[in-house]
N, CA and C atoms as an extended XYZ file, in Angstrom:
309
Properties=species:S:1:pos:R:3:atomname:S:1:resname:S:1:resid:I:1 pbc="F F F"
N        30.527      -18.664       -0.587 N   MET     1
C        29.502      -17.807       -0.646 CA  MET     1
C        29.226      -16.975        0.415 C   MET     1
N        29.319      -15.724        0.389 N   SER     2
C        29.238      -14.800        1.470 CA  SER     2
C        27.794      -14.858        2.095 C   SER     2
N        27.692      -14.203        3.371 N   SER     3
C        26.505      -14.089        4.071 CA  SER     3
C        25.562      -13.241        3.413 C   SER     3
N        26.115      -12.227        2.627 N   MET     4
C        25.293      -11.327        1.956 CA  MET     4
C        24.585      -12.082        0.705 C   MET     4
N        25.346      -12.933        0.048 N   ASP     5
C        24.729      -13.723       -1.099 CA  ASP     5
C        23.744      -14.740       -0.587 C   ASP     5
N        23.963      -15.331        0.639 N   VAL     6
C        22.890      -16.188        1.220 CA  VAL     6
C        21.734      -15.440        1.576 C   VAL     6
N        21.897      -14.088        2.104 N   ALA     7
C        20.650      -13.374        2.498 CA  ALA     7
C        19.911      -12.920        1.113 C   ALA     7
N        20.437      -12.623        0.131 N   LEU     8
C        19.850      -12.259       -1.113 CA  LEU     8
C        18.962      -13.552       -1.600 C   LEU     8
N        19.606      -14.778       -1.628 N   LEU     9
C        18.985      -15.859       -2.041 CA  LEU     9
C        17.802      -16.312       -1.232 C   LEU     9
N        17.993      -16.163        0.107 N   CYS    10
C        16.882      -16.351        1.155 CA  CYS    10
C        15.750      -15.391        0.914 C   CYS    10
N        16.071      -14.262        0.603 N   ARG    11
C        14.984      -13.222        0.331 CA  ARG    11
C        14.260      -13.627       -0.934 C   ARG    11
N        14.982      -13.897       -1.956 N   ALA    12
C        14.344      -14.373       -3.177 CA  ALA    12
C        13.412      -15.555       -2.944 C   ALA    12
N        13.805      -16.593       -2.114 N   LEU    13
C        12.957      -17.585       -1.773 CA  LEU    13
C        11.893      -17.476       -0.842 C   LEU    13
N        11.866      -16.305       -0.247 N   GLY    14
C        10.868      -16.090        0.754 CA  GLY    14
C         9.395      -15.761        0.274 C   GLY    14
N         9.350      -15.699       -1.048 N   ASP    15
C         7.931      -15.649       -1.582 CA  ASP    15
C         7.523      -16.984       -2.084 C   ASP    15
N         6.273      -17.353       -1.746 N   SER    16
C         5.842      -18.677       -2.005 CA  SER    16
C         5.716      -18.980       -3.648 C   SER    16
N         5.423      -17.749       -4.318 N   ASN    17
C         5.318      -18.040       -5.934 CA  ASN    17
C         6.725      -18.275       -6.495 C   ASN    17
N         7.823      -17.653       -5.907 N   ARG    18
C         9.064      -17.937       -6.322 CA  ARG    18
C         9.562      -19.096       -5.935 C   ARG    18
N         9.154      -19.633       -4.796 N   LEU    19
C         9.588      -20.990       -4.248 CA  LEU    19
C         9.011      -21.997       -5.210 C   LEU    19
N         7.750      -21.877       -5.586 N   GLN    20
C         7.037      -22.780       -6.484 CA  GLN    20
C         7.725      -22.716       -7.865 C   GLN    20
N         8.116      -21.662       -8.325 N   ILE    21
C         8.893      -21.474       -9.662 CA  ILE    21
C        10.161      -22.313       -9.475 C   ILE    21
N        10.771      -22.138       -8.419 N   ILE    22
C        12.237      -23.066       -8.323 CA  ILE    22
C        11.919      -24.462       -8.418 C   ILE    22
N        10.749      -24.903       -7.702 N   GLN    23
C        10.494      -26.202       -7.678 CA  GLN    23
C        10.045      -26.773       -9.158 C   GLN    23
N         9.279      -25.861       -9.820 N   MET    24
C         9.015      -26.230      -11.264 CA  MET    24
C        10.269      -26.342      -12.094 C   MET    24
N        11.213      -25.429      -11.792 N   LEU    25
C        12.368      -25.401      -12.678 CA  LEU    25
C        13.474      -26.550      -12.332 C   LEU    25
N        13.302      -27.243      -11.129 N   SER    26
C        14.032      -28.212      -10.779 CA  SER    26
C        13.684      -29.571      -11.828 C   SER    26
N        12.576      -29.568      -12.456 N   GLY    27
C        12.383      -30.484      -13.377 CA  GLY    27
C        12.977      -30.336      -14.721 C   GLY    27
N        13.647      -29.084      -14.931 N   GLY    28
C        14.387      -28.824      -16.172 CA  GLY    28
C        13.840      -27.373      -16.721 C   GLY    28
N        14.372      -27.066      -17.747 N   GLU    29
C        14.145      -25.655      -18.387 CA  GLU    29
C        12.628      -25.389      -18.654 C   GLU    29
N        12.082      -24.391      -18.433 N   LYS    30
C        10.642      -24.083      -18.787 CA  LYS    30
C        10.639      -22.790      -19.467 C   LYS    30
N         9.761      -22.703      -20.404 N   CYS    31
C         9.298      -21.370      -21.113 CA  CYS    31
C         8.432      -20.569      -20.101 C   CYS    31
N         8.528      -19.358      -20.356 N   ALA    32
C         7.721      -18.419      -19.409 CA  ALA    32
C         6.200      -18.782      -19.581 C   ALA    32
N         5.839      -19.088      -20.820 N   CYS    33
C         4.517      -19.487      -20.914 CA  CYS    33
C         4.014      -20.640      -20.186 C   CYS    33
N         4.860      -21.665      -19.968 N   LYS    34
C         4.547      -22.834      -19.125 CA  LYS    34
C         4.480      -22.372      -17.674 C   LYS    34
N         5.371      -21.442      -17.143 N   LEU    35
C         5.177      -21.007      -15.829 CA  LEU    35
C         3.903      -20.230      -15.712 C   LEU    35
N         3.528      -19.360      -16.717 N   LEU    36
C         2.374      -18.567      -16.577 CA  LEU    36
C         0.957      -19.446      -16.580 C   LEU    36
N         1.081      -20.707      -17.087 N   GLU    37
C        -0.033      -21.521      -17.187 CA  GLU    37
C        -0.273      -22.096      -15.671 C   GLU    37
N         0.942      -22.143      -14.892 N   ARG    38
C         0.754      -22.776      -13.566 CA  ARG    38
C         0.262      -21.834      -12.467 C   ARG    38
N         0.408      -20.646      -12.746 N   PHE    39
C         0.068      -19.618      -11.666 CA  PHE    39
C        -0.959      -18.734      -12.161 C   PHE    39
N        -1.623      -18.114      -11.158 N   GLU    40
C        -2.728      -17.213      -11.544 CA  GLU    40
C        -2.231      -15.885      -11.383 C   GLU    40
N        -1.153      -15.470      -12.189 N   ILE    41
C        -0.577      -14.265      -12.104 CA  ILE    41
C        -0.468      -13.606      -13.413 C   ILE    41
N        -0.357      -12.272      -13.563 N   THR    42
C        -0.155      -11.748      -14.874 CA  THR    42
C         1.274      -11.850      -15.398 C   THR    42
N         1.528      -11.644      -16.762 N   GLN    43
C         2.858      -11.649      -17.247 CA  GLN    43
C         3.859      -10.629      -16.686 C   GLN    43
N         3.345       -9.401      -16.304 N   PRO    44
C         4.376       -8.484      -15.621 CA  PRO    44
C         4.788       -9.077      -14.181 C   PRO    44
N         3.778       -9.560      -13.592 N   THR    45
C         4.121      -10.112      -12.261 CA  THR    45
C         5.014      -11.379      -12.479 C   THR    45
N         4.970      -12.215      -13.274 N   LEU    46
C         5.902      -13.236      -13.496 CA  LEU    46
C         7.263      -12.722      -13.833 C   LEU    46
N         7.376      -11.622      -14.624 N   SER    47
C         8.458      -10.945      -15.123 CA  SER    47
C         9.247      -10.417      -13.891 C   SER    47
N         8.532       -9.868      -12.892 N   HIS    48
C         9.020       -9.240      -11.729 CA  HIS    48
C         9.693      -10.469      -10.839 C   HIS    48
N         9.006      -11.498      -10.770 N   HIS    49
C         9.547      -12.787       -9.831 CA  HIS    49
C        10.790      -13.012      -10.609 C   HIS    49
N        10.759      -13.384      -11.911 N   MET    50
C        11.959      -13.933      -12.706 CA  MET    50
C        13.006      -13.039      -12.582 C   MET    50
N        12.897      -11.808      -12.618 N   LYS    51
C        13.989      -10.693      -12.429 CA  LYS    51
C        14.680      -10.822      -11.035 C   LYS    51
N        13.996      -11.164      -10.050 N   ILE    52
C        14.490      -11.355       -8.666 CA  ILE    52
C        15.292      -12.571       -8.746 C   ILE    52
N        14.694      -13.694       -9.166 N   LEU    53
C        15.425      -14.968       -9.201 CA  LEU    53
C        16.715      -14.876      -10.059 C   LEU    53
N        16.641      -14.226      -11.204 N   CYS    54
C        17.907      -14.244      -12.037 CA  CYS    54
C        18.876      -13.277      -11.376 C   CYS    54
N        18.592      -12.101      -10.844 N   GLU    55
C        19.440      -11.187      -10.218 CA  GLU    55
C        20.164      -11.796       -9.027 C   GLU    55
N        19.477      -12.646       -8.282 N   CYS    56
C        20.215      -13.376       -7.245 CA  CYS    56
C        21.028      -14.581       -7.656 C   CYS    56
N        20.975      -14.930       -8.952 N   GLY    57
C        21.829      -15.999       -9.386 CA  GLY    57
C        21.137      -17.316       -9.353 C   GLY    57
N        19.974      -17.489       -8.895 N   LEU    58
C        19.374      -18.857       -8.794 CA  LEU    58
C        18.871      -19.306      -10.099 C   LEU    58
N        18.511      -18.431      -10.990 N   VAL    59
C        17.893      -18.719      -12.277 CA  VAL    59
C        18.725      -18.067      -13.350 C   VAL    59
N        18.806      -18.795      -14.428 N   GLU    60
C        19.402      -18.315      -15.904 CA  GLU    60
C        18.369      -18.172      -16.815 C   GLU    60
N        18.523      -17.328      -17.694 N   VAL    61
C        17.382      -17.089      -18.849 CA  VAL    61
C        18.129      -17.267      -20.047 C   VAL    61
N        17.485      -17.886      -20.935 N   ARG    62
C        17.966      -18.051      -22.375 CA  ARG    62
C        16.900      -17.447      -23.308 C   ARG    62
N        17.168      -16.654      -24.114 N   ARG    63
C        16.081      -15.926      -24.890 CA  ARG    63
C        16.328      -16.704      -26.277 C   ARG    63
N        14.971      -16.826      -26.752 N   GLU    64
C        14.894      -17.554      -28.182 CA  GLU    64
C        13.737      -16.730      -28.835 C   GLU    64
N        14.253      -15.798      -29.718 N   GLY    65
C        13.152      -14.942      -30.165 CA  GLY    65
C        12.697      -14.071      -29.184 C   GLY    65
N        11.243      -14.064      -29.252 N   ARG    66
C        10.522      -13.273      -28.159 CA  ARG    66
C        10.200      -14.176      -26.869 C   ARG    66
N        10.610      -15.255      -26.857 N   TRP    67
C        10.411      -16.214      -25.783 CA  TRP    67
C        11.495      -16.289      -24.716 C   TRP    67
N        11.289      -16.246      -23.451 N   SER    68
C        12.352      -16.550      -22.580 CA  SER    68
C        12.210      -18.030      -21.832 C   SER    68
N        13.219      -18.570      -21.836 N   HIS    69
C        13.389      -19.945      -21.254 CA  HIS    69
C        14.219      -19.856      -20.014 C   HIS    69
N        13.609      -20.459      -18.883 N   TYR    70
C        14.394      -20.379      -17.612 CA  TYR    70
C        14.823      -21.684      -17.180 C   TYR    70
N        15.977      -21.608      -16.444 N   SER    71
C        16.511      -22.796      -15.901 CA  SER    71
C        17.190      -22.488      -14.646 C   SER    71
N        17.402      -23.500      -13.706 N   LEU    72
C        18.210      -23.412      -12.485 CA  LEU    72
C        19.731      -23.096      -12.792 C   LEU    72
N        20.409      -22.275      -11.992 N   ASN    73
C        21.663      -22.098      -11.930 CA  ASN    73
C        22.270      -23.150      -11.019 C   ASN    73
N        22.827      -24.344      -11.488 N   GLY    74
C        23.271      -25.348      -10.719 CA  GLY    74
C        24.441      -24.980       -9.853 C   GLY    74
N        25.308      -24.105      -10.309 N   GLU    75
C        26.325      -23.599       -9.411 CA  GLU    75
C        25.970      -22.916       -8.155 C   GLU    75
N        25.135      -21.912       -8.389 N   THR    76
C        24.481      -21.150       -7.293 CA  THR    76
C        23.705      -22.051       -6.325 C   THR    76
N        22.927      -22.939       -6.906 N   LEU    77
C        22.062      -23.950       -6.002 CA  LEU    77
C        23.049      -24.755       -5.204 C   LEU    77
N        24.131      -25.227       -5.843 N   GLY    78
C        24.980      -26.030       -5.101 CA  GLY    78
C        25.831      -25.343       -3.979 C   GLY    78
N        26.050      -24.127       -4.216 N   GLU    79
C        26.588      -23.293       -3.187 CA  GLU    79
C        25.865      -23.048       -2.009 C   GLU    79
N        24.602      -22.777       -2.313 N   LEU    80
C        23.544      -22.585       -1.231 CA  LEU    80
C        23.226      -23.901       -0.465 C   LEU    80
N        23.194      -25.046       -1.156 N   LYS    81
C        23.136      -26.269       -0.573 CA  LYS    81
C        24.063      -26.524        0.458 C   LYS    81
N        25.460      -26.227       -0.130 N   HIS    82
C        26.637      -26.482        0.727 CA  HIS    82
C        26.523      -25.575        2.096 C   HIS    82
N        26.104      -24.449        1.878 N   PHE    83
C        25.963      -23.503        3.033 CA  PHE    83
C        25.041      -24.169        4.043 C   PHE    83
N        23.867      -24.559        3.659 N   PHE    84
C        23.016      -25.113        4.600 CA  PHE    84
C        23.382      -26.397        5.250 C   PHE    84
N        24.065      -27.200        4.407 N   GLU    85
C        24.595      -28.438        4.903 CA  GLU    85
C        25.722      -28.269        6.045 C   GLU    85
N        26.261      -27.005        6.051 N   GLY    86
C        27.322      -26.588        7.011 CA  GLY    86
C        26.708      -26.102        8.297 C   GLY    86
N        25.388      -25.960        8.317 N   LEU    87
C        24.833      -25.511        9.510 CA  LEU    87
C        24.505      -26.744       10.391 C   LEU    87
N        24.599      -26.549       11.750 N   SER    88
C        24.479      -27.625       12.744 CA  SER    88
C        23.869      -27.177       13.958 C   SER    88
N        23.032      -28.107       14.488 N   CYS    89
C        22.269      -27.830       15.836 CA  CYS    89
C        23.309      -28.438       16.894 C   CYS    89
N        24.331      -29.039       16.650 N   GLU    90
C        25.134      -29.683       17.561 CA  GLU    90
C        25.669      -28.621       18.619 C   GLU    90
N        25.750      -29.054       19.842 N   GLN    91
C        26.137      -28.204       20.868 CA  GLN    91
C        27.612      -28.524       21.295 C   GLN    91
N        28.395      -27.539       21.356 N   GLY    92
C        29.769      -27.886       21.768 CA  GLY    92
C        29.947      -28.376       23.355 C   GLY    92
N        31.001      -28.676       23.733 N   GLU    93
C        31.255      -28.996       25.077 CA  GLU    93
C        31.121      -27.651       26.013 C   GLU    93
N        30.740      -28.071       27.292 N   GLU    94
C        30.507      -26.895       28.187 CA  GLU    94
C        31.825      -26.073       28.303 C   GLU    94
N        31.693      -24.712       28.246 N   GLY    95
C        32.851      -23.874       28.354 CA  GLY    95
C        33.593      -23.630       26.960 C   GLY    95
N        32.968      -24.035       25.878 N   ASP    96
C        33.531      -23.998       24.522 CA  ASP    96
C        33.577      -22.423       24.229 C   ASP    96
N        34.205      -21.624       24.817 N   GLY    97
C        34.389      -20.106       24.525 CA  GLY    97
C        33.058      -19.461       24.920 C   GLY    97
N        32.229      -19.927       25.534 N   CYS    98
C        31.058      -19.175       26.022 CA  CYS    98
C        31.407      -18.356       26.995 C   CYS    98
N        31.022      -16.887       26.980 N   LEU    99
C        31.584      -15.994       27.936 CA  LEU    99
C        30.830      -16.304       29.345 C   LEU    99
N        29.603      -16.910       29.256 N   CYS   100
C        29.009      -17.084       30.592 CA  CYS   100
C        29.498      -18.387       31.302 C   CYS   100
N        30.486      -19.118       30.702 N   SER   101
C        30.641      -20.378       31.407 CA  SER   101
C        31.670      -20.057       32.518 C   SER   101
N        32.120      -19.204       32.609 N   GLY   102
C        33.111      -18.814       33.972 CA  GLY   102
C        32.268      -18.132       34.990 C   GLY   102
N        30.976      -17.962       34.810 N   ILE   103
C        30.227      -17.217       35.836 CA  ILE   103
C        29.609      -18.154       36.983 C   ILE   103
């Protein structure tokens, strides 16, 4: 996963409504009507949030007639999880390529 992909995903998750939508979808596929029941937003606002989540690849949509059913994209979520698991706060040994170590 490229740093650009991670940046897009983080931007999508940077909104509290979208983060809550992701949390809801972690319980399985949900119809747009169920998502609307949970939030005090209009249908066009929900559509905007879902468009962002789908475009970054975190959410997939399945259309059934006039209804949209949303679910998490497990592959993208797994790649994002792998990226974050690769981050560390561990410090290297003194002089590990730091330019200031020779000063």
